[in-house]
MARMI-436893 format. One record per residue (C-alpha): residue number from 1; residue in one letter; chain; x, y, z. Coordinates in steps of 0.1 Angstrom, whole numbers, plus 2048, in hexadecimal, padded with zeros to 3 digits. Example, Ala and Ser with C-alpha at 12.3 -4.5 7.8 and 13.67 -1.06 7.14 Angstrom:
<nodes>
(1,"A","A",(87B,7D3,84E))
(2,"S","A",(889,7F5,847))
</nodes>
This chain:
<nodes>
(1,"M","A",(ADF,82D,3DA))
(2,"S","A",(AD7,851,3C9))
(3,"S","A",(ABF,84F,3A8))
(4,"D","A",(ADE,85F,394))
(5,"S","A",(AF7,844,3A2))
(6,"V","A",(ADE,828,393))
(7,"K","A",(AE0,839,375))
(8,"Q","A",(B02,83E,373))
(9,"N","A",(B0A,81A,379))
(10,"L","A",(AF0,812,35E))
(11,"L","A",(B06,824,346))
(12,"K","A",(B27,816,353))
(13,"E","A",(B18,7F3,350))
(14,"A","A",(B0D,800,32A))
(15,"R","A",(B30,80E,322))
(16,"D","A",(B46,7EE,32E))
(17,"D","A",(B31,7D9,31B))
(18,"V","A",(B38,7EA,2F7))
(19,"Y","A",(B51,7D8,2E4))
(20,"S","A",(B66,7F1,2CF))
(21,"W","A",(B81,7EF,2B4))
(22,"S","A",(B86,817,2B0))
(23,"T","A",(B9B,82D,2AD))
(24,"N","A",(B94,835,2D4))
(25,"D","A",(B9A,85A,2CD))
(26,"L","A",(B87,875,2DD))
(27,"T","A",(B68,877,2C9))
(28,"C","A",(B63,84F,2CE))
(29,"Q","A",(B65,855,2F3))
(30,"L","A",(B4C,86C,2F2))
(31,"A","A",(B38,852,2DA))
(32,"K","A",(B3B,839,2F2))
(33,"H","A",(B2F,84F,310))
(34,"V","A",(B13,858,2F8))
(35,"M","A",(B07,836,2EF))
(36,"S","A",(B07,82B,312))
(37,"V","A",(AE8,838,315))
(38,"G","A",(AD7,828,2F8))
(39,"Y","A",(AE4,807,300))
(40,"A","A",(AD8,80C,328))
(41,"K","A",(AB5,818,318))
(42,"M","A",(AB6,7F5,303))
(43,"K","A",(AC4,7E2,321))
(44,"L","A",(AA5,7ED,338))
(45,"F","A",(A8C,7E9,31B))
(46,"F","A",(A98,7C4,319))
(47,"K","A",(A99,7BF,33F))
(48,"E","A",(A74,7C8,342))
(49,"F","A",(A6A,7AD,32E))
(50,"G","A",(A7D,797,33D))
(51,"H","A",(A97,78F,31E))
(52,"D","A",(ABE,790,324))
(53,"S","A",(ACB,7AE,31E))
(54,"N","A",(AEE,798,311))
(55,"D","A",(AD7,797,2F2))
(56,"I","A",(AE6,7BB,2E8))
(57,"I","A",(B09,7BE,2D9))
(58,"I","A",(B13,7E2,2CE))
(59,"I","A",(B34,7E4,2BB))
(60,"F","A",(B47,800,2B4))
(61,"G","A",(B5F,7FF,294))
(62,"P","A",(B7B,814,286))
(63,"D","A",(B65,834,285))
(64,"G","A",(B51,833,2A5))
(65,"S","A",(B4A,856,2A8))
(66,"V","A",(B2B,86F,2B7))
(67,"T","A",(B13,878,29C))
(68,"R","A",(B09,89B,28F))
(69,"N","A",(AE2,88C,290))
(70,"K","A",(AD4,8A0,2AF))
(71,"T","A",(AB6,886,2B3))
(72,"R","A",(AD1,86A,2B5))
(73,"F","A",(AE7,87D,2CE))
(74,"N","A",(ACF,887,2E5))
(75,"E","A",(ABD,865,2E5))
(76,"G","A",(AE2,854,2EC))
(77,"V","A",(AEB,847,2CD))
(78,"G","A",(B11,845,2BD))
(79,"Y","A",(B1C,841,29C))
(80,"G","A",(B31,82B,28B))
(81,"C","A",(B27,80B,29E))
(82,"I","A",(B11,7EE,29B))
(83,"V","A",(AF0,7E6,2B4))
(84,"T","A",(AE8,7C5,2B2))
(85,"T","A",(ACD,7B5,2C5))
(86,"K","A",(AB4,797,2C6))
(87,"E","A",(A91,796,2CA))
(88,"Y","A",(A8C,7BC,2C7))
(89,"I","A",(A94,7DA,2AF))
(90,"F","A",(A94,7FC,2B4))
(91,"P","A",(A90,818,296))
(92,"S","A",(A84,833,2AD))
(93,"L","A",(AA4,833,2BF))
(94,"L","A",(ABC,82B,2A4))
(95,"H","A",(AAB,83E,288))
(96,"P","A",(AB8,828,265))
(97,"N","A",(AB3,83C,244))
(98,"G","A",(AC3,823,229))
(99,"C","A",(ADF,83D,226))
(100,"G","A",(AFC,82E,20E))
(101,"L","A",(B1B,834,1F8))
(102,"G","A",(B13,832,1D0))
(103,"L","A",(B33,82E,1BB))
(104,"Y","A",(B2E,834,191))
(105,"R","A",(B44,830,179))
(106,"L","A",(B43,84D,162))
(107,"K","A",(B48,84F,13B))
(108,"E","A",(B4F,877,137))
(109,"I","A",(B46,88F,151))
(110,"P","A",(B2B,8AD,147))
(111,"S","A",(B36,8D4,14B))
(112,"I","A",(B32,8DE,16B))
(113,"K","A",(B18,8F5,15E))
(114,"K","A",(B02,8DA,155))
(115,"I","A",(B03,8C7,173))
(116,"I","A",(AF8,8E6,189))
(117,"N","A",(ADD,8E9,170))
(118,"R","A",(AD5,8C3,171))
(119,"M","A",(AD8,8C4,196))
(120,"N","A",(AC0,8E6,198))
(121,"V","A",(AA7,8D1,189))
(122,"L","A",(AA7,8B7,1A2))
(123,"K","A",(AA6,8CF,1BF))
(124,"K","A",(A8A,8DF,1B1))
(125,"N","A",(A73,8C0,1A5))
(126,"G","A",(A87,8A4,1B9))
(127,"V","A",(A99,880,1AE))
(128,"P","A",(A85,86B,196))
(129,"I","A",(A7F,84B,1A7))
(130,"G","A",(A69,834,193))
(131,"N","A",(A48,843,198))
(132,"Q","A",(A54,855,1B6))
(133,"V","A",(A66,876,1BB))
(134,"G","A",(A84,876,1D7))
(135,"K","A",(A8B,895,1EB))
(136,"W","A",(AAE,8A5,1E2))
(137,"D","A",(AC5,89F,1FE))
(138,"V","A",(AE9,8A2,1F4))
(139,"W","A",(AEA,8C2,205))
(140,"K","A",(ADF,8B1,225))
(141,"S","A",(AFA,8AB,243))
(142,"N","A",(B1B,89A,234))
(143,"H","A",(B07,88D,213))
(144,"F","A",(B1A,897,1F5))
(145,"I","A",(B22,890,1CD))
(146,"D","A",(B45,889,1C6))
(147,"I","A",(B54,887,1A6))
(148,"L","A",(B75,876,1A8))
(149,"K","A",(B94,86B,191))
(150,"L","A",(BA2,847,195))
(151,"D","A",(BC2,846,1A9))
(152,"G","A",(BCF,826,1A4))
(153,"I","A",(BC2,801,1A8))
(154,"E","A",(BD7,7EB,1C4))
(155,"S","A",(BEA,7D6,1AF))
(156,"G","A",(BDD,7B3,1BB))
(157,"K","A",(BB9,7BF,1B0))
(158,"L","A",(BC4,7C9,191))
(159,"N","A",(BB6,7AB,180))
(160,"Q","A",(B96,7A8,192))
(161,"Y","A",(B86,7CB,18B))
(162,"E","A",(B9B,7D9,170))
(163,"N","A",(B76,7D7,15B))
(164,"W","A",(B65,7EA,172))
(165,"L","A",(B7C,801,17A))
(166,"S","A",(B87,80B,159))
(167,"S","A",(B7D,82B,159))
(168,"E","A",(B8F,84F,160))
(169,"Y","A",(B74,85F,173))
(170,"Y","A",(B56,855,18A))
(171,"V","A",(B3C,862,1A0))
(172,"L","A",(B37,85C,1C8))
(173,"I","A",(B18,863,1D7))
(174,"H","A",(B0B,864,1F7))
(175,"S","A",(AE6,862,203))
(176,"S","A",(ACA,854,214))
(177,"Q","A",(AA5,850,210))
(178,"Q","A",(A95,874,214))
(179,"T","A",(A74,876,20A))
(180,"E","A",(A55,882,220))
(181,"T","A",(A41,85E,222))
(182,"Q","A",(A5C,849,22B))
(183,"K","A",(A5C,84C,252))
(184,"L","A",(A77,831,25A))
(185,"S","A",(A7A,83C,279))
(186,"Y","A",(A59,836,28A))
(187,"W","A",(A49,824,270))
(188,"N","A",(A26,816,27D))
(189,"A","A",(A27,825,29F))
(190,"D","A",(A0C,812,2AE))
(191,"E","A",(A23,7F6,2AD))
(192,"F","A",(A3C,801,2BE))
(193,"I","A",(A40,7F5,2E4))
(194,"Q","A",(A48,810,2FA))
(195,"V","A",(A5D,811,31E))
(196,"Q","A",(A65,82C,335))
(197,"T","A",(A86,82E,344))
(198,"P","A",(A9C,843,35A))
(199,"F","A",(AB0,850,337))
(200,"G","A",(A90,855,324))
(201,"Q","A",(A78,844,314))
(202,"I","A",(A81,827,2FA))
(203,"E","A",(A67,816,2DC))
(204,"G","A",(A6F,7F3,2D1))
(205,"L","A",(A60,7D9,2B4))
(206,"S","A",(A5A,7B6,2BC))
(207,"G","A",(A51,793,2AC))
(208,"N","A",(A40,79A,289))
(209,"S","A",(A47,7C2,28D))
(210,"C","A",(A6A,7BA,28B))
(211,"S","A",(A65,7A8,268))
(212,"E","A",(A4B,7C3,256))
(213,"Y","A",(A66,7DC,263))
(214,"L","A",(A82,7CC,253))
(215,"K","A",(A6C,7C7,235))
(216,"F","A",(A63,7EA,231))
(217,"F","A",(A8A,7F6,236))
(218,"G","A",(A93,7DE,218))
(219,"K","A",(A79,7F0,204))
(220,"V","A",(A8B,815,210))
(221,"E","A",(AAB,809,20D))
(222,"S","A",(AA2,7FC,1E2))
(223,"Y","A",(A95,820,1E1))
(224,"S","A",(AB2,831,1F2))
(225,"K","A",(ACB,81A,1D9))
(226,"E","A",(AB5,823,1BD))
(227,"K","A",(AB7,84B,1C5))
(228,"R","A",(ADE,84D,1C3))
(229,"T","A",(AE0,83C,1A3))
(230,"S","A",(ABF,851,198))
(231,"I","A",(AD7,872,1A2))
(232,"A","A",(AF7,865,18D))
(233,"N","A",(AE4,85F,16D))
(234,"E","A",(ACE,880,170))
(235,"L","A",(AEF,894,175))
(236,"F","A",(B07,882,165))
(237,"G","A",(AF1,870,145))
(238,"E","A",(AE3,84C,149))
(239,"E","A",(AF9,842,125))
(240,"N","A",(B1B,84D,13E))
(241,"V","A",(B10,83A,15D))
(242,"T","A",(B1C,816,16A))
(243,"C","A",(B14,811,18E))
(244,"I","A",(B35,800,19D))
(245,"T","A",(B25,7FD,1BF))
(246,"N","A",(B09,809,1D7))
(247,"P","A",(B08,7FE,1F9))
(248,"T","A",(AF6,807,218))
(249,"H","A",(B0A,813,23A))
(250,"Q","A",(AE8,81C,24E))
(251,"G","A",(AD1,800,24E))
(252,"Y","A",(ABE,7E8,264))
(253,"Y","A",(ABE,7C6,25C))
(254,"Q","A",(ABB,7A1,268))
(255,"E","A",(AE1,78E,267))
(256,"G","A",(ADB,76A,275))
(257,"N","A",(AC5,76A,296))
(258,"Y","A",(AD0,791,29C))
(259,"Y","A",(AC0,7B1,294))
(260,"V","A",(ADB,7C4,28A))
(261,"M","A",(ADB,7ED,287))
(262,"R","A",(AFA,7F9,271))
(263,"L","A",(B03,820,27A))
(264,"G","A",(B1D,827,261))
(265,"L","A",(B2D,801,256))
(266,"Y","A",(B26,7ED,23D))
(267,"N","A",(B1C,7C6,240))
(268,"T","A",(B3A,7BC,227))
(269,"K","A",(B29,793,227))
(270,"T","A",(B0F,7A3,20F))
(271,"K","A",(B1C,7AB,1ED))
(272,"S","A",(B11,7CC,1E5))
(273,"G","A",(B02,7E1,1C8))
(274,"E","A",(AF0,7DC,1A6))
(275,"K","A",(B0F,7C9,198))
(276,"N","A",(B15,7B3,1BA))
(277,"N","A",(B39,7BD,1BA))
(278,"P","A",(B43,7B9,1E1))
(279,"L","A",(B51,7E0,1E1))
(280,"F","A",(B49,7F8,1FB))
(281,"P","A",(B54,81E,1F7))
(282,"M","A",(B67,82F,216))
(283,"G","A",(B67,854,213))
(284,"F","A",(B71,86E,22A))
(285,"N","A",(B6F,894,222))
(286,"G","A",(B71,8AB,205))
(287,"Y","A",(B98,8AD,204))
(288,"S","A",(BA3,886,209))
(289,"F","A",(BA1,869,1F2))
(290,"I","A",(B88,852,1EF))
(291,"Y","A",(B8C,82A,1F5))
(292,"L","A",(B7F,80D,1E7))
(293,"Y","A",(B80,7EA,1FC))
(294,"E","A",(B74,7C9,1F9))
(295,"G","A",(B66,7BF,219))
(296,"I","A",(B73,7A1,230))
(297,"P","A",(B59,795,244))
(298,"N","A",(B63,78C,265))
(299,"I","A",(B7B,79A,281))
(300,"T","A",(B94,781,28C))
(301,"K","A",(B9C,779,2B0))
(302,"K","A",(BBE,783,2AE))
(303,"H","A",(BB0,7AA,2AC))
(304,"W","A",(B9D,79E,2CE))
(305,"T","A",(BA8,7B0,2F0))
(306,"S","A",(BA9,797,30D))
(307,"N","A",(B8B,7AE,31A))
(308,"Q","A",(B79,7AC,2FD))
(309,"F","A",(B7F,786,2FB))
(310,"E","A",(B75,77B,320))
(311,"R","A",(B57,78F,31B))
(312,"A","A",(B4B,784,2FA))
(313,"T","A",(B4D,75E,30C))
(314,"N","A",(B3E,768,32D))
(315,"K","A",(B1F,778,31A))
(316,"G","A",(B1D,761,2FC))
(317,"H","A",(B29,77D,2E4))
(318,"S","A",(B46,767,2D1))
(319,"D","A",(B32,758,2B5))
(320,"F","A",(B24,778,2A8))
(321,"L","A",(B46,78E,2AA))
(322,"L","A",(B55,773,29A))
(323,"K","A",(B3F,778,27E))
(324,"S","A",(B3E,79C,27F))
(325,"N","A",(B47,7B4,267))
(326,"F","A",(B49,7DC,268))
(327,"L","A",(B5B,7EC,24C))
(328,"P","A",(B54,815,24F))
(329,"H","A",(B47,829,235))
(330,"G","A",(B60,845,23D))
(331,"G","A",(B72,851,25A))
(332,"G","A",(B54,860,270))
(333,"Y","A",(B57,883,27F))
(334,"V","A",(B6F,88F,296))
(335,"L","A",(B6F,8AA,2B3))
(336,"M","A",(B85,8C9,2AB))
(337,"Y","A",(B8F,8CB,2D1))
(338,"P","A",(BB3,8C6,2E4))
(339,"Y","A",(BA7,8AD,2FE))
(340,"S","A",(BAD,88B,2FD))
(341,"A","A",(B93,87A,312))
(342,"A","A",(B6D,87B,31B))
(343,"K","A",(B55,873,337))
(344,"S","A",(B31,878,341))
(345,"F","A",(B1E,87C,361))
(346,"L","A",(AFD,883,370))
(347,"L","A",(AF0,8A1,383))
(348,"N","A",(ACA,8A3,38E))
(349,"G","A",(AC1,885,375))
(350,"D","A",(AD2,899,358))
(351,"I","A",(AEE,886,342))
(352,"Y","A",(B0F,89C,33B))
(353,"F","A",(B2C,897,324))
(354,"E","A",(B4E,8A9,32E))
(355,"L","A",(B6E,8AA,31B))
(356,"Y","A",(B8C,8A8,32B))
(357,"D","A",(BB7,8A3,32D))
(358,"A","A",(BBF,8C0,317))
(359,"P","A",(BE3,8D0,316))
(360,"M","A",(BD6,8F0,32B))
(361,"R","A",(BC3,8D6,341))
(362,"S","A",(BA2,8E7,338))
(363,"Q","A",(B81,8D4,334))
(364,"M","A",(B63,8D7,31F))
(365,"L","A",(B40,8D4,32D))
(366,"I","A",(B23,8C8,315))
(367,"Q","A",(B01,8BE,313))
(368,"N","A",(AF5,8C5,2EC))
(369,"I","A",(B02,8BA,2CB))
(370,"E","A",(B02,8D8,2C0))
(371,"A","A",(B1C,8E9,2D7))
(372,"L","A",(B35,8D0,2C4))
(373,"E","A",(B4C,8D8,2AD))
(374,"Y","A",(B54,8BF,28E))
(375,"G","A",(B6F,8B5,275))
(376,"Y","A",(B71,895,262))
(377,"R","A",(B8D,878,267))
(378,"G","A",(BA4,870,24D))
(379,"P","A",(BAE,855,23E))
(380,"G","A",(BCD,853,24C))
(381,"E","A",(BBA,851,270))
(382,"I","A",(BA5,833,264))
(383,"L","A",(BB2,820,248))
(384,"P","A",(BD3,813,25D))
(385,"L","A",(BB8,804,275))
(386,"V","A",(BA0,7F7,25F))
(387,"D","A",(BC2,7E8,24C))
(388,"R","A",(BD4,7DB,26D))
(389,"L","A",(BB0,7C8,276))
(390,"Q","A",(BAC,7BD,254))
(391,"L","A",(B8A,7CA,251))
(392,"G","A",(B8E,7CC,229))
(393,"N","A",(BA7,7CA,20B))
(394,"R","A",(BAD,7E8,1FB))
(395,"V","A",(BA6,7E8,1D3))
(396,"A","A",(BA7,80D,1C9))
(397,"R","A",(BAE,831,1CF))
(398,"F","A",(B9A,84F,1C0))
(399,"V","A",(BA5,877,1C1))
(400,"P","A",(B89,88B,1C7))
(401,"V","A",(B84,8A9,1A8))
(402,"Q","A",(B64,8B7,1B2))
(403,"V","A",(B51,8B3,1CE))
(404,"I","A",(B2B,8C2,1D2))
(405,"K","A",(B15,8CA,1EF))
(406,"F","A",(AF4,8DB,1DF))
</nodes>
């Protein structure tokens, strides 16, 4: 069997082992092909040290998508997914960064002129966080500041949350840690174990290094939360700001016996935010409603397919999946093409992705993420799936008033 054939079989095995509760649109199909590369590398890493590769579980949530992060894409990692492992963690493959959405209640909104002047100060001097200074990153990627107007609280949640949602205006802030000194992906380079695979090198941490890394990540995550709150206070005035919730959707954690990397998905088993509210913001784009959900801490078996059930039983994944939760923080990216299917293939050792099945019968061959045109999925594409899968209970809806990318 040729080298390409062996590699193709490894990719197919990895792709077939992914669990998915997603839209399964073109973007998610491509994401599974991309993720099969990173999954295959992890499987080979486990086998190198005699560990069971069934101790790796990957789940795509409703917003399963490809990422615009060039490094992740090239290393074979999708988004809107949970990557779960025993024994080892893989920060340099998955790139956690403490990204999250902070939702704050406002007593009043300063003039846009004042906000711009205050943003210029933060852009020039950085964001004050205790004795540290954070890097201004609201311009970066899909980060933003969104001034919102409360559109309504769900009738069944009015008594429970009306005190928290008592103002007319709110602000949602999307950002990550962004400092020059906190290198989450590579941490202490000499502690990483390196393995060469047919798909490139993969690096992992084991034993006490995993525990130490997760402690480090916890500090950076706290820093990221404080940074979002500091941005709200600096721009809108601390006396005007109350934090409603401030959860992370991109981080590395230990959950039971597993190490879990969440790429765009909340852990709804933990109460989030400074005020311990189990509330999770969900945003889509600058012209869509913003939603606030309570998380439900598992996906029930009635939403499993027979194939998922059989695979989970055979691989010993049932207990973990029954305790899994994957409420998305948004809709994820969507590819702006008329194709409806994706596939991957190898030629001379290189991996190519092809988009196909379009009305004009054309096909698109890609290898580089920068060749792709993106949009964002809207709430109409994601919320029906979230509700059908019973991943959360809707609490409130907000109308965007002013979106700031600065």
